[in-house]
GUTOR-940219 format. One record per residue: z, x, y of N, C-alpha, C in turn. Coordinates in steps of 0.05 Angstrom, whole numbers, padded with zeros to 5 digits, always signed. Atoms other than C-alpha are relative to their C-alpha. Layout:
% GUTOR-940219
ZXYZXYZXY
...
END
This chain:
% GUTOR-940219
+00002-00023+00022-00966+00029+01271-00021-00002-00026
+00019+00009+00031-01008-00006+01212-00040+00016+00024
+00025-00004-00020-01076+00015+01273+00004+00028-00003
+00007-00032-00001-01056+00085+01278-00001+00009-00026
+00004-00012+00023-01048+00093+01204-00037-00005-00016
+00032+00002+00012-01121+00064+01198-00015+00026+00016
+00013-00016-00012-01145+00116+01254-00002+00021-00020
-00014-00029+00013-01110+00172+01218-00027-00001-00033
+00017+00003+00016-01152+00145+01154-00029+00004+00010
+00035-00003-00009-01221+00139+01190-00006+00023+00007
+00000-00029-00007-01208+00207+01219-00006+00018-00016
-00006-00029+00014-01191+00244+01152-00033-00012-00026
+00032+00000+00020-01267+00213+01119-00014+00003+00010
+00028-00012-00012-01301+00233+01174+00003+00028+00007
-00003-00031+00004-01273+00301+01177+00026-00003-00023
-00018-00007+00018-01241+00309+01107+00003+00024-00003
-00004-00031+00000-01201+00370+01101+00014+00014+00023
-00012+00000-00034-01177+00366+01177+00023+00000+00005
-00029+00013+00001-01112+00328+01172+00004+00000-00026
-00012+00002+00022-01063+00318+01129+00006-00026-00005
+00004+00026+00013-01058+00255+01086+00029+00002-00019
-00026+00004+00026-00991+00239+01050+00003-00026-00009
+00008+00027+00006-00980+00173+01014+00022-00016+00008
-00020+00024-00007-00947+00118+01044+00005-00016-00005
+00008+00019+00015-00966+00080+00992+00025-00006-00021
-00035+00000+00017-00893+00047+00954-00011-00030-00021
+00011+00028+00016-00898-00007+00903+00009-00024+00005
-00001+00022-00014-00907-00076+00925-00033+00000+00021
+00013-00005-00025-00958-00051+00973-00027-00010-00016
+00033+00005+00018-01039-00077+00961-00003+00031-00010
+00019-00029+00007-01077-00023+00922-00020+00008+00023
+00021-00007-00013-01126+00006+00973-00024-00002-00014
+00022+00012+00019-01194-00022+00951-00025+00026+00006
+00026-00026+00002-01255+00033+00935-00026-00009-00023
+00025+00002+00016-01321+00040+00908-00008+00029-00009
+00008-00031+00004-01344+00104+00883-00022+00005-00032
+00018-00007+00019-01385+00137+00825+00015+00013-00023
-00023-00017+00029-01355+00151+00751-00021+00022-00010
+00017-00026+00007-01391+00205+00710-00022-00007-00006
+00027+00005+00008-01444+00172+00691-00017-00014+00026
+00015+00019-00024-01465+00148+00760+00002-00027+00003
-00003+00032+00005-01441+00074+00749+00024-00002+00025
-00014+00005-00024-01414+00049+00815+00028-00019-00011
-00029+00013+00010-01341+00027+00802+00020+00002+00021
-00014+00009-00020-01293-00010+00846+00026-00003-00007
-00018+00009+00010-01227-00033+00846+00008-00028-00004
+00001+00037+00009-01239-00106+00843-00016+00000-00028
+00010+00000+00028-01279-00101+00779+00036+00006-00019
-00019+00011+00026-01204-00092+00743+00021-00012+00012
-00016+00027-00004-01177-00157+00772+00009-00016-00022
-00008+00012+00019-01141-00183+00729+00013+00016-00036
-00009-00017+00019-01125-00117+00685+00029+00011+00016
-00016-00020-00001-01064-00068+00687-00017+00026+00007
+00013-00027-00004-01092-00004+00717+00018+00019+00005
-00007-00023-00005-01072+00063+00713-00007+00027+00017
+00017-00013-00012-01103+00100+00770+00020+00026+00003
-00013-00026+00002-01087+00174+00765-00020+00020+00021
+00016-00018-00013-01109+00228+00809+00004+00033+00003
-00014-00017+00010-01106+00297+00795-00020+00023+00026
+00021-00018-00023-01138+00365+00830-00027+00010-00004
+00025-00010+00013-01192+00394+00785+00001-00005-00029
+00006+00010+00031-01226+00384+00726+00002+00033-00015
-00001-00024+00015-01217+00436+00668+00013+00025+00011
-00018-00012+00005-01159+00468+00694+00027-00009-00018
-00017-00001+00025-01094+00475+00651+00015-00022+00004
-00026+00028-00001-01046+00420+00681-00015-00025-00002
+00009+00029+00005-01101+00376+00692-00016-00008-00030
+00013+00007+00025-01132+00384+00625+00028-00010-00019
-00033+00010+00019-01050+00372+00596+00001-00029+00006
-00017+00019-00009-01039+00314+00634-00030-00016-00004
+00016+00012+00010-01118+00281+00615+00002-00006-00035
-00003+00007+00033-01103+00295+00539+00029-00014+00004
-00018+00016+00009-01035+00268+00538-00008-00032-00003
+00005+00022-00003-01066+00204+00567-00021-00011-00022
+00019+00011+00025-01122+00207+00515+00012-00001-00024
-00020-00011+00022-01068+00228+00455+00014-00028-00009
-00005+00020+00002-01041+00165+00475-00007-00025+00010
+00015+00034-00005-01092+00114+00494-00004-00023-00011
-00008+00023+00018-01081+00069+00447+00026-00018+00003
-00028+00019-00014-01012+00048+00459+00003-00007+00029
+00005+00008-00031-01034+00049+00532-00014-00021-00003
+00028+00023+00001-01091+00002+00515+00018-00018-00007
-00021+00023+00007-01038-00043+00476+00018-00007+00017
-00019+00005-00020-00996-00042+00534-00012-00015+00024
+00014+00011-00010-01051-00067+00566-00017+00018+00026
+00010-00020-00017-01071-00009+00612-00034+00005+00001
+00014-00008+00004-01131+00008+00630-00002+00034+00018
-00001-00034-00013-01144+00086+00653-00019+00007+00017
+00014-00011-00011-01180+00109+00710+00019+00030+00015
-00006-00024-00009-01178+00188+00734-00011+00003+00023
+00006-00013-00018-01197+00212+00803+00002+00030+00004
-00013-00030-00019-01212+00278+00835-00029+00009+00010
+00024-00004-00022-01265+00306+00884-00023+00011-00010
+00025-00010+00020-01303+00338+00828-00024-00015+00001
+00020+00023-00003-01372+00309+00817-00008-00010-00025
-00005+00014+00022-01398+00266+00763-00013+00030-00017
+00007-00021+00024-01432+00330+00725+00024+00015-00014
-00024-00014+00019-01360+00364+00717+00020-00020-00010
-00008+00015+00011-01334+00304+00708-00005-00007-00039
+00006+00011+00028-01382+00291+00642+00010+00032-00021
-00009-00022+00022-01367+00366+00619+00032-00005-00011
-00039+00002+00006-01293+00352+00626+00007-00021-00018
-00012+00023+00014-01296+00289+00591-00013+00012-00028
+00003-00012+00025-01337+00321+00534+00016+00015-00018
-00019-00021+00013-01298+00384+00523+00028-00011-00005
-00023+00011+00004-01237+00339+00519+00009-00031-00021
-00002+00030+00018-01255+00273+00480+00016-00015+00022
-00020+00016-00014-01226+00229+00538-00012-00028-00006
+00011+00037-00009-01245+00155+00530+00009-00012+00015
+00008+00006-00026-01233+00140+00600-00013+00007+00022
+00018-00009-00027-01275+00143+00662+00021+00018+00020
-00005-00006-00020-01271+00186+00713-00020+00007+00026
+00019+00013-00028-01287+00179+00787-00007+00022+00013
+00009-00016-00010-01322+00229+00827-00005-00011+00032
-00018-00002-00029-01283+00237+00897-00019+00014+00019
+00008-00024-00015-01340+00277+00928+00005-00001+00035
-00006+00006-00032-01329+00247+00998+00023-00003+00017
-00033-00001-00009-01249+00247+00995+00004-00026+00014
-00006+00033-00016-01251+00171+01014+00021-00012-00014
-00024+00013+00023-01212+00150+00956+00026+00013+00003
-00020-00013-00003-01163+00205+00959+00018+00002+00028
-00017+00003-00020-01156+00195+01026+00017-00020+00006
-00015+00040+00009-01137+00114+01025+00027+00012-00012
-00018+00000+00009-01091+00136+00983+00020+00018+00007
-00020-00011-00009-01058+00190+01015+00017+00022-00009
-00003-00022+00020-01063+00242+00965-00011+00024+00009
+00010-00018-00007-01104+00287+01003+00012+00021+00016
-00015-00011-00013-01060+00346+01024+00004+00028+00002
+00001-00031-00004-01043+00408+01050+00023+00019-00014
-00021-00018+00017-01010+00459+01004-00005+00027+00009
+00005-00035-00016-00998+00534+01019+00011+00012-00039
+00000-00008+00024-01006+00573+00958-00006+00038-00003
+00012-00034-00006-00993+00656+00960-00001+00002+00029
+00006-00013-00029-00983+00651+01031-00028-00020+00014
+00024+00017-00008-01057+00605+01044+00001-00026-00002
+00000+00028-00003-01056+00541+01062-00024-00022-00010
+00024+00005+00011-01109+00498+01034+00002-00026-00001
+00004+00033+00010-01126+00418+01022-00003+00005-00023
+00001+00007+00031-01121+00396+00955-00006-00031-00010
-00011+00028+00004-01111+00328+00919+00025+00010-00016
-00028-00005+00008-01035+00320+00905+00004-00022-00025
-00003+00010+00037-01023+00301+00826+00017-00027+00010
-00015+00017-00007-01009+00232+00837-00005-00032-00016
+00000+00018+00021-01006+00165+00786+00007-00020+00016
-00022+00022-00006-01001+00097+00814-00017-00021-00024
+00001+00018+00024-00991+00035+00763-00010-00026+00019
+00003+00029-00011-01027-00032+00790+00000-00017-00020
+00002+00030+00021-01017-00097+00763-00024-00016+00005
+00020+00024+00003-01063-00150+00749-00012-00014+00026
+00009+00013-00033-01063-00177+00827-00019+00019+00014
+00015-00020-00009-01087-00108+00848+00024+00014+00021
-00011-00011-00007-01014-00091+00871+00010+00019-00005
-00020-00022+00007-00980-00029+00869+00032-00005-00014
-00016+00002+00009-00930-00035+00814+00022+00025+00001
-00014-00025-00005-00902+00044+00817-00021+00022+00005
+00022-00024-00008-00925+00101+00846+00021+00036-00018
-00008-00026+00024-00907+00168+00795-00011+00026+00015
+00008-00026-00010-00904+00235+00835+00012+00030-00015
-00011-00021+00015-00869+00275+00798-00009+00004-00027
+00010+00010+00018-00916+00281+00742+00003+00024-00023
-00004-00019+00024-00897+00318+00673-00035+00001-00017
+00016+00005-00003-00966+00339+00662-00006-00006-00033
+00001-00004+00029-00957+00351+00578+00008-00030-00014
-00016+00023+00022-00922+00280+00564-00005-00027+00034
+00001+00015-00011-00953+00238+00625-00001-00029-00016
+00003+00036+00015-00972+00176+00578+00028-00006-00001
-00025+00008+00009-00896+00183+00560+00012-00010+00017
-00008+00004-00033-00881+00177+00631-00010-00028+00011
+00018+00026+00004-00927+00114+00639+00020-00020-00020
-00016+00017+00025-00895+00079+00566+00032-00002+00011
-00033-00004+00001-00820+00099+00585+00004-00023+00032
+00003+00016-00026-00831+00059+00659-00007-00037-00009
+00000+00030+00009-00855-00002+00627+00020-00009-00017
-00026+00012+00006-00797-00010+00583+00023+00001+00010
-00020-00001-00018-00750-00002+00639+00000-00034+00010
END
């Protein structure tokens, strides 16, 4: 089964957008490693966060209402999230320039990864086919992974309250 999943992921990386990926990742799974560039062109990998708690959040597109609300919720509660030991990292398929603009417009205190080749969204199973007004298209499914200091997933949040996303994360911590 694992080898079939690997083939599906490989095909998805070779021909992104041609297949549907749905996250099968769950609490207790090892978080898939990744390497990408942030908004400033700096190389970032999951391995750099070993020993830290990571909020790895995937969102569809910079400068859209829901994505802005979600990012601003994390920004407005950044100090509290940091106090709880979290590092925040956002991921979308937008490029570095779009991320720089999004960060500047919204004064975001965390980095955003430019997953332009869709390798991270594919590995995490959040590159999915959606239908809107009868038109089917692939895009990133808004999903957040809470990753522990050892690189394992503690929680997968799929039902995102964009205006209170930080509250969702902080509430989970207290449970």
